[in-house]
C-alpha positions in Angstrom: 0.0 0.0 0.0 2.9 2.3 0.8 4.5 1.6 -2.5 1.3 2.6 -4.3 1.3 5.9 -2.4 4.9 6.6 -3.2 4.6 6.3 -7.0 2.5 9.5 -7.5 4.9 11.4 -5.2 8.0 10.5 -7.3 6.1 11.4 -10.4 5.3 14.8 -9.1 9.0 15.5 -8.2 10.2 14.5 -11.7 7.5 16.8 -13.4 8.7 19.7 -11.2 12.3 19.2 -12.1 11.6 19.2 -15.8 9.5 22.3 -15.5 12.3 24.2 -13.7 14.9 23.2 -16.3 12.7 24.3 -19.2 11.7 27.6 -17.7 15.1 29.3 -18.5 16.1 29.3 -22.3 19.8 28.8 -23.0 19.8 31.8 -25.3 18.6 34.1 -22.5 21.5 33.2 -20.2 24.0 36.1 -19.9 27.4 35.5 -21.6 30.4 35.7 -19.2 32.3 39.0 -19.7 36.1 38.6 -20.3 38.2 41.0 -18.2 40.9 42.5 -20.5 43.7 44.3 -18.5 44.3 47.9 -19.6 47.9 48.6 -20.7 49.1 52.1 -20.1 51.6 53.4 -22.8 54.0 54.5 -20.1 54.3 50.9 -19.0 55.8 49.9 -22.3 59.6 49.7 -22.6 60.9 52.8 -24.4 64.1 51.2 -25.8 63.9 49.3 -29.0 67.5 47.9 -28.6 67.6 44.2 -28.3 68.9 43.1 -24.9 72.5 42.1 -24.8 73.0 38.5 -24.3 76.2 37.7 -22.5 78.4 35.2 -24.3 79.3 32.1 -22.3 82.6 32.6 -20.6 83.8 29.0 -20.6 87.6 28.9 -20.6 89.1 27.6 -23.8 91.7 24.9 -23.4 95.3 26.2 -23.7 97.5 24.2 -26.1 100.9 23.4 -24.6 103.6 25.2 -26.6 106.6 23.2 -27.7 109.8 23.9 -25.8 112.3 25.6 -28.0 115.9 24.8 -27.2 118.4 27.4 -28.3 121.1 26.1 -30.6 124.5 27.5 -29.7 126.3 29.3 -32.5 129.1 27.4 -34.1 132.3 28.9 -33.0 135.3 29.0 -35.2 138.3 27.7 -33.2 140.9 30.3 -32.5 144.4 29.1 -33.3 147.4 31.0 -31.9 151.2 30.7 -32.0 153.3 32.3 -29.3 150.1 34.2 -28.2 149.4 35.6 -31.7 146.5 34.8 -34.0 147.2 32.4 -36.9 145.7 33.1 -40.3 146.2 33.4 -44.1 146.1 36.4 -46.4 144.2 36.7 -49.7 147.1 35.2 -51.6 147.3 32.1 -49.4 150.4 33.1 -47.5 150.4 32.3 -43.7 150.1 35.2 -41.3 150.6 35.8 -37.6 148.7 38.5 -35.7 145.7 40.7 -36.1 144.7 41.2 -39.8 143.6 44.7 -38.9 147.1 45.6 -37.5 148.2 49.1 -38.8 151.5 47.7 -40.2 152.5 44.5 -42.1 155.9 43.0 -41.9 156.6 40.4 -44.7 159.4 37.9 -44.3 160.7 36.4 -47.6 162.6 33.3 -46.6 163.9 29.9 -47.5 164.0 26.9 -45.1 167.5 26.0 -46.3 168.8 29.6 -45.8 171.3 29.7 -42.8 170.9 33.5 -42.4 167.1 33.1 -42.3 167.6 30.5 -39.6 169.4 33.0 -37.4 166.6 35.5 -37.9 163.9 32.9 -37.0 165.6 31.6 -33.9 166.9 34.9 -32.5 165.1 38.0 -33.7 161.6 36.7 -34.7 160.5 35.6 -31.2 161.2 39.1 -29.9 159.4 40.7 -32.8 156.3 38.5 -32.2 156.2 39.2 -28.5 156.8 43.0 -28.7 154.8 43.9 -31.9 152.7 41.0 -33.2 151.0 39.9 -30.0 150.3 43.5 -29.1 148.5 44.1 -32.4 151.0 46.6 -33.8 152.2 44.3 -36.7 150.8 41.6 -38.9 153.7 39.1 -39.7 153.6 37.3 -43.1 155.8 34.5 -44.4 156.4 34.1 -48.1 158.7 31.4 -49.5 161.8 32.0 -51.7 162.7 28.8 -53.5 166.4 29.1 -54.0 167.6 25.6 -53.0 166.0 23.4 -55.6 163.8 20.5 -54.6 164.7 20.8 -51.0 163.2 24.3 -50.9 160.0 23.1 -52.6 159.5 20.0 -50.4 160.1 21.8 -47.1 157.8 24.7 -48.0 155.1 22.2 -49.1 155.5 20.4 -45.7 155.0 23.7 -43.9 151.9 24.5 -45.9 150.5 21.0 -45.4 151.1 21.5 -41.6 149.1 24.7 -42.0 146.2 22.6 -43.2 146.2 21.2 -39.6 146.6 24.7 -38.1 150.3 24.1 -37.4 152.2 26.1 -40.1 154.2 28.1 -37.5 155.3 25.2 -35.4 156.5 23.3 -38.5 158.1 26.6 -39.7 160.1 26.8 -36.5 161.0 23.1 -36.4 162.3 23.1 -40.0 164.7 26.0 -39.2 165.8 24.3 -35.9 166.6 21.0 -37.8 168.0 22.8 -40.9 171.3 20.9 -40.7 169.5 17.5 -40.8 167.4 18.7 -43.8 170.5 19.9 -45.7 172.2 16.5 -45.3 169.2 14.5 -46.5 168.9 13.5 -50.1 166.0 15.0 -52.0 164.5 11.6 -52.6 164.4 11.0 -48.8 163.0 14.4 -47.8 159.3 13.4 -48.0 159.9 10.7 -45.5 161.8 13.1 -43.3 158.9 15.6 -43.5 156.6 12.8 -42.5 158.6 12.1 -39.4 158.5 15.7 -38.5 154.8 15.7 -38.8 154.6 12.7 -36.5 156.9 14.5 -34.0 154.4 17.4 -33.9 151.5 15.1 -33.4 149.8 15.6 -36.8 147.2 13.3 -38.4 149.5 11.5 -40.8 147.0 10.4 -43.5 145.8 14.0 -44.2 149.4 15.2 -44.2 150.4 12.5 -46.7 147.5 13.3 -48.9 148.4 17.0 -48.9 152.0 16.3 -49.8 150.9 14.0 -52.6 148.2 16.0 -54.3 150.6 18.8 -55.4 148.4 21.8 -54.2 150.9 22.9 -51.6 153.8 22.8 -54.0 151.9 24.8 -56.6 151.0 27.5 -54.0 154.7 27.7 -53.1 155.7 28.1 -56.7 153.0 30.7 -57.3 154.1 32.9 -54.4 157.7 32.6 -55.4 157.0 33.6 -59.0 154.9 36.6 -57.9 157.6 38.1 -55.7 160.3 37.4 -58.2 158.4 39.7 -60.6 158.8 42.4 -57.9 162.6 41.8 -57.8 162.8 39.6 -54.7 165.2 36.8 -55.6 167.4 36.5 -52.5 166.7 35.8 -48.8 166.0 36.9 -46.3 164.2 40.0 -47.4 161.8 42.0 -45.2 159.2 44.6 -46.2 157.7 47.0 -43.6 155.2 49.3 -45.3 157.2 50.8 -48.3 160.6 49.9 -46.8 162.5 46.9 -48.1 165.4 45.4 -46.0 167.8 42.8 -47.4 169.7 40.5 -45.2 169.8 39.8 -41.5 168.4 42.7 -39.4 168.7 43.5 -35.7 165.7 43.8 -33.5 166.6 47.5 -33.0 166.4 48.1 -36.7 162.9 46.6 -36.9 161.9 48.6 -33.8 163.1 51.9 -35.3 160.9 51.4 -38.4 157.9 50.2 -36.5 158.0 52.8 -33.8 158.1 55.7 -36.3 154.8 54.6 -37.9 151.8 56.6 -36.7 
């Protein structure tokens, strides 16, 4: 019985809900109003410059630089004799002393000349010490070939010694042993020169090669021929500037000529 009474009540509630829903048309419902914010002109940024973007500051890797090792300059060995610089002039003649010395003393000599020997063993050392070592004089040796094959062989030996920076020691030794050289046959002189080279501690093979190739002999002959054209045919002869002295000279004579030079 209660169920029968409830049905009309439910029906009434449904009818009321439908009526309420249909009473307000969708078109008559007000549309929601969108609120748009007002932008004031002064609020806008006045600069049109694009903002600066900072570049990244990440550190770049540093490449390791190679280590540079300085190469030392090649030094030309300085060769001296009795404290004076050893050298050669433009003609190939051997010199002693400073090439820039204000005065040149040229000695024209022969290794078989006995008067030349006296000069070399007595006067020449004092000249070297007083004037050559001090830079006053450049001393030059030029050969005079007045004793045949012996002159040529001994001069070639001195020049070949010069190829090993030892012209002046051989020059002195040849005059010291002049008596032995004079008593030796020409055919045996090359062997004697070789023994002198060994005594002075030379490298023998280069010395032999120099003696055999003929270059030293030709240089001796060229120098001898050149000075003969200038009237120098005896020995010893000395030239100091424009002064020519013939024969053995005292130290005092050389000194008087050297000292008067400016």
